[in-house]
N, C-alpha and C positions, 0 to 999 in steps of 0.2 A: 523560471524560476524553479526551485527544487518542489519534488511532490513524491509522494510514494507511488511507486507501480500499482496498478488496479483496474477495474473494469466490471462491467454488470455481471451478474448469475443468469446463465443461460435458462430459460425453460426448463423446467424439471432436473437442472443440474442441483447437487449438494453444495452450499457454499463452501464448506472446506474443499472440495474439488475443483471449485471456481479460484479460490485464491492461489492453488498452485499452478493453474492452467494458465492463470492471468501472469503470474509472475515469469513463467517461461515465454510468453508471447510479450510481453512487454520488457524482459531484460534478459532473455536466452538463456536463464540458467534454471537448473532443478532445485526444488526446496522440501522441506519437510515441516510440517506443522508442528509449533511446539504447545500454543494455547491461544484462547481468543484474548485479545488483550482490551480492546472497547470496543463500543458500539456508539455510534454518532448518529442522531436523528433528528437534531434541530430542523424545525419546515424552512429556515430561512438559511441553512449553511451552505447550501448550493445554489448558485444564480440559474440553474437550469430546470431549478423544480425542487419538490420534495424528496429527497434521496437521501436513504438510510445506509450507512457505512457500517461495516463491520471489519475492524481491524483485527489481524491475527500477526502474533510474532512466530517468525518462521525462521528455521535454522537452513541456512543457504552458503555455499562458496563457490568458488569461480571467477571469472571476469564478465561483470553484465556488459551486456550490447543494447543498443538502443530500439526498441522496436519501431513500427511505423508511425506513432502517435507521439513520438519523444525527442529531442533534439540530441542529448545524449544520457549513458546511464553509467554510474559510478558509485563505489563504495565511499562513503564519508565517515569521519567519527564523529559520534553523537555529541560530543562535546564543542566541535567545530561550526554545529549547523545553529544560526540562530534567525534563520526568515525561512519559512516553507509557503508555499500557497494554500489558500484556503484557511484549515481549522487543522491541516497536517502537524504543524509544531506542538497542538495541544496532546495530539496524539503520541508523537514522539516524545514528549515528556512523561506518559505513561510508562514508556520503556524505563526510563530513569528510577520506576519504583521497584525493578527489579533485581 
């Protein structure tokens, strides 16, 4: 199922540095932060436990390649995505407001 690349912020790491590091690790591409898109923190949103997610709008280009925990990585037109893992589709809908 489609999902945004991501991971956890390392101890002592700035979340803004973490998002760029995770993009590189998960997709093999470099990016630049544009803005914070939204924050999700509903205690039941992740089956692993209470996880707070910071979603950033990032400018990036190049061809993504899947990292070690993804089956594949690719660009998709927002208008063609209608199903995503967890609450990622609601996050994607935040992009449509810009």
